[in-house]
C-alpha positions as CSV (number, residue, x, y, z in Angstrom):
1,M,-3.1,131.4,25.0
2,K,-0.7,129.9,23.1
3,F,-1.2,129.7,19.3
4,N,-0.9,125.6,18.1
5,Y,-0.5,125.9,14.6
6,N,-0.4,121.8,14.5
7,L,-3.3,121.8,16.4
8,E,-5.1,123.9,14.3
9,I,-4.2,121.8,11.3
10,N,-5.1,118.3,13.6
11,N,-8.6,120.2,14.4
12,I,-9.7,120.8,10.3
13,L,-8.5,117.6,9.9
14,N,-10.5,115.7,12.0
15,K,-13.6,117.6,10.4
16,I,-12.9,117.0,7.0
17,Y,-12.6,113.4,8.4
18,N,-16.2,113.5,10.0
19,K,-17.3,114.7,6.4
20,K,-15.7,111.9,4.6
21,I,-17.5,109.6,6.8
22,F,-20.8,111.2,5.7
23,D,-20.2,111.3,2.4
24,L,-19.0,107.5,2.5
25,A,-22.7,106.9,4.3
26,Y,-24.5,108.8,1.6
27,E,-22.7,107.3,-1.4
28,N,-23.3,104.0,-0.1
29,K,-26.9,104.6,1.6
30,I,-25.2,103.1,5.0
31,S,-28.0,104.3,7.1
32,N,-28.5,101.0,10.3
33,I,-25.3,101.3,12.2
34,D,-25.7,100.0,16.2
35,L,-23.7,99.2,18.9
36,N,-24.2,95.7,17.8
37,N,-22.4,96.1,14.2
38,I,-20.2,98.8,15.3
39,K,-17.3,97.0,14.5
40,F,-18.5,95.8,11.1
41,Y,-19.2,99.5,9.9
42,K,-15.5,100.8,11.3
43,D,-14.5,98.1,8.9
44,K,-16.1,98.7,6.1
45,F,-16.0,102.4,6.5
46,K,-11.7,101.9,6.6
47,S,-11.6,99.8,3.1
48,F,-13.3,102.9,1.1
49,N,-10.3,104.8,-0.8
50,I,-10.5,108.2,-0.1
51,Y,-8.8,111.2,-1.2
52,L,-8.9,115.2,-1.4
53,G,-10.6,116.8,-4.2
54,N,-9.8,120.3,-5.6
55,E,-13.3,121.1,-3.7
56,I,-11.9,120.3,-0.1
57,E,-10.2,123.8,-0.6
58,N,-13.1,125.8,-0.1
59,F,-14.4,123.6,2.4
60,I,-11.1,123.9,4.3
61,I,-11.1,128.1,3.7
62,D,-14.8,128.3,5.3
63,L,-13.5,126.5,8.6
64,L,-11.0,129.3,9.2
65,P,-12.5,132.2,11.2
66,K,-13.8,135.4,9.9
67,D,-13.8,138.8,10.4
68,K,-11.0,140.4,12.9
69,E,-10.3,136.8,14.5
70,G,-9.7,135.5,10.7
71,Y,-7.4,138.0,10.7
72,F,-5.7,137.4,14.4
73,F,-5.8,133.6,13.1
74,R,-3.4,134.4,9.7
75,C,-1.6,136.8,12.0
76,N,-0.8,134.2,13.9
77,V,-0.1,131.7,11.3
78,S,2.2,134.3,9.6
79,K,4.6,134.6,12.7
80,Y,4.3,130.5,13.0
81,K,5.8,130.6,9.2
82,N,8.2,133.7,9.6
83,N,6.0,135.6,7.0
84,Y,5.1,139.2,7.0
85,Y,1.3,140.4,7.6
86,P,0.1,143.5,7.4
87,K,-1.1,146.0,10.7
88,I,-5.0,146.2,10.2
89,Y,-5.5,146.4,14.6
90,D,-3.4,147.2,17.3
91,N,-2.7,144.7,20.2
92,L,-5.9,145.3,22.2
93,G,-7.6,144.8,18.8
94,N,-8.8,148.4,17.8
95,K,-8.9,149.0,14.2
96,L,-5.9,151.4,13.1
97,E,-6.8,154.5,11.2
98,Y,-4.1,154.4,8.8
99,V,-2.9,150.9,7.3
100,S,0.2,151.2,5.2
101,D,-1.1,148.3,3.2
102,S,-3.4,148.5,0.4
103,K,-6.9,146.5,0.4
104,F,-5.5,144.4,-2.6
105,A,-2.0,143.8,-0.8
106,I,-3.6,142.6,2.2
107,I,-6.5,140.2,0.1
108,L,-3.1,138.8,-1.4
109,W,-2.2,138.3,1.8
110,Q,-5.2,136.5,3.4
111,D,-5.2,134.4,0.1
112,H,-1.4,133.8,0.7
113,I,-2.0,132.6,3.7
114,N,-5.3,130.4,2.8
115,N,-3.0,128.6,0.4
116,L,-0.1,127.7,3.4
117,I,-2.8,126.3,5.4
118,V,-4.5,124.2,2.4
119,E,-1.1,122.9,1.6
120,D,-0.8,121.8,5.2
121,V,-4.0,119.8,5.4
122,Y,-3.4,118.5,2.4
123,K,0.1,117.3,3.1
124,S,-1.1,116.0,6.8
125,F,-4.1,113.9,5.6
126,S,-3.5,110.3,5.5
127,K,-5.5,107.3,5.2
128,E,-3.8,105.7,9.2
129,N,-5.1,109.6,10.8
130,F,-8.7,108.8,8.5
131,H,-9.0,105.1,10.0
132,N,-8.1,106.0,13.4
133,Y,-10.7,109.1,13.2
134,I,-13.3,106.2,12.7
135,D,-11.9,104.2,15.4
136,D,-12.2,106.5,17.8
137,N,-15.5,108.5,17.4
138,L,-17.5,106.0,15.2
139,E,-19.6,105.6,17.9
140,N,-20.3,109.1,19.1
141,I,-21.5,109.8,15.7
142,Y,-23.6,106.4,13.8
143,E,-26.3,107.7,15.1
144,D,-26.3,111.3,13.3
145,I,-25.1,109.3,10.3
146,N,-28.4,107.4,10.3
147,K,-30.5,110.3,10.5
148,S,-28.7,112.3,8.0
149,V,-28.5,109.4,5.5
150,I,-32.3,108.5,6.1
151,N,-32.7,112.6,5.0
152,F,-30.5,112.7,2.3
153,N,-32.8,109.5,0.6
154,N,-35.6,112.0,1.2
155,T,-34.2,115.0,-0.3
156,N,-35.8,117.0,-2.4
157,I,-33.5,117.9,-5.1
158,T,-30.2,116.5,-6.2
159,I,-27.5,118.0,-8.9
160,A,-25.8,115.4,-9.9
161,F,-22.3,116.1,-11.6
162,S,-19.2,114.7,-11.4
163,N,-16.9,117.0,-12.2
164,K,-17.6,121.0,-11.1
165,S,-17.2,121.8,-15.1
166,E,-20.1,120.1,-16.0
167,L,-21.8,122.4,-13.7
168,T,-23.7,124.9,-15.8
169,S,-24.5,122.3,-18.4
170,V,-26.2,119.8,-15.8
171,V,-28.3,123.2,-14.1
172,K,-29.7,124.2,-17.3
173,E,-30.8,121.1,-18.6
174,M,-32.6,120.7,-15.1
175,I,-34.1,123.7,-15.3
176,L,-35.4,122.9,-18.8
177,T,-36.7,119.4,-18.5
178,N,-39.0,120.6,-14.9
179,K,-36.2,119.4,-13.0
180,L,-35.3,122.2,-11.7
181,D,-38.1,125.0,-10.4
182,I,-38.0,127.4,-13.0
183,S,-37.9,130.3,-9.7
184,F,-34.0,128.8,-10.3
185,A,-33.9,130.1,-13.5
186,Q,-35.2,133.7,-12.4
187,D,-32.1,133.6,-9.5
188,L,-29.7,132.6,-12.4
189,V,-30.3,135.1,-15.3
190,D,-30.0,138.4,-15.7
191,L,-33.2,139.7,-16.0
192,D,-32.1,143.7,-16.3
193,K,-30.2,142.5,-19.3
194,I,-33.4,140.2,-20.8
195,R,-35.2,143.5,-20.0
196,E,-32.9,145.9,-21.9
197,E,-33.3,143.4,-25.1
198,M,-36.7,143.7,-24.6
199,I,-36.3,147.4,-24.5
200,M,-34.2,147.2,-27.4
201,Y,-37.2,145.8,-29.9
202,S,-39.9,147.9,-27.9
203,T,-41.6,145.6,-26.9
204,P,-44.7,146.6,-24.4
205,L,-43.1,146.0,-21.0
206,D,-46.8,146.5,-19.3
207,M,-48.1,143.6,-21.5
208,Y,-45.2,141.6,-21.9
209,N,-42.3,141.6,-19.4
210,E,-39.3,139.8,-18.4
211,Y,-40.5,137.1,-17.0
212,D,-42.9,136.4,-20.1
213,K,-39.9,135.9,-21.9
214,L,-37.6,133.9,-19.8
215,E,-40.8,131.6,-19.6
216,D,-41.7,131.8,-23.4
217,E,-37.9,131.1,-24.3
218,L,-36.5,129.8,-21.2
219,S,-33.9,128.0,-23.3
220,Y,-32.5,130.9,-25.3
221,C,-32.8,133.1,-22.1
222,L,-30.3,130.6,-20.0
223,N,-27.9,130.8,-22.7
224,K,-27.5,134.0,-23.4
225,F,-28.5,135.7,-20.3
226,F,-27.0,133.2,-17.6
227,K,-25.3,135.3,-14.8
228,Y,-22.3,132.7,-13.5
229,N,-19.2,130.6,-14.3
230,N,-18.9,127.0,-12.8
231,D,-17.4,128.4,-10.0
232,E,-19.7,131.3,-9.0
233,L,-22.7,128.6,-9.4
234,F,-21.4,126.3,-7.0
235,N,-20.7,128.9,-4.4
236,M,-24.2,130.7,-5.2
237,L,-26.0,126.9,-4.5
238,V,-24.5,126.0,-1.5
239,N,-23.8,129.8,0.0
240,D,-26.9,130.9,-1.5
241,K,-29.6,128.2,-2.1
242,H,-28.4,126.3,0.8
243,F,-26.8,123.0,-1.2
244,K,-24.6,120.8,0.3
245,F,-22.0,119.2,-1.6
246,I,-21.3,115.5,-1.6
247,D,-18.6,113.8,-2.8
248,N,-19.0,111.3,-6.1
249,V,-23.1,112.7,-6.1
250,G,-23.0,116.3,-6.5
251,L,-25.2,118.9,-4.5
252,I,-28.1,118.5,-3.0
253,R,-30.7,120.0,-0.6
């Protein structure tokens, strides 16, 4: 099948528009849409200001195909853009024994193509197209919106922040105030380094181990042995802890 780059961009945009509708519903607690009031809610969703923040870059990249499929997809984008692409597989999809490009060069190529796609998605995003998506799709998704918002309002955990640069400080504070269970601290600090420090001070580990120290000196351990920066923490919470990012809310689960 012939590769259609514009169609691929439109498919990504439609998923972003869909995400934006759900995000707006979460933010504004909209959970009572039905066919009788569908026109009202179409107009309501259109009345909100929308934009693409930096967090959408990760959302876009996560939508792209992975592994071998991802390679051929990016090759097609490279051809469309008249760009170089590394030869990793033959035309039948068999991996080549010898690849002339280094792993680092391949990673740079992949990141470059990702950036081109992200840039084109941002350029193609528009309020008019978002409004068209609402008109064409709200009847098909309103029941899912209602259910999702109700579940969201009953969610167990919300990590609220306005800027990703606040994330580590917010999470640390939530752990210290018991808004997040101490099991989060066990995942977010480097237990091996805590243990190393204890050994250095001749702590009898058979009687008092790193978990005990973490619990007793929680603030100290969070500040000295925290493993993640803001971006790494965001990715860890989304990918490993199954949180979902909502614009103007933060992370929810």
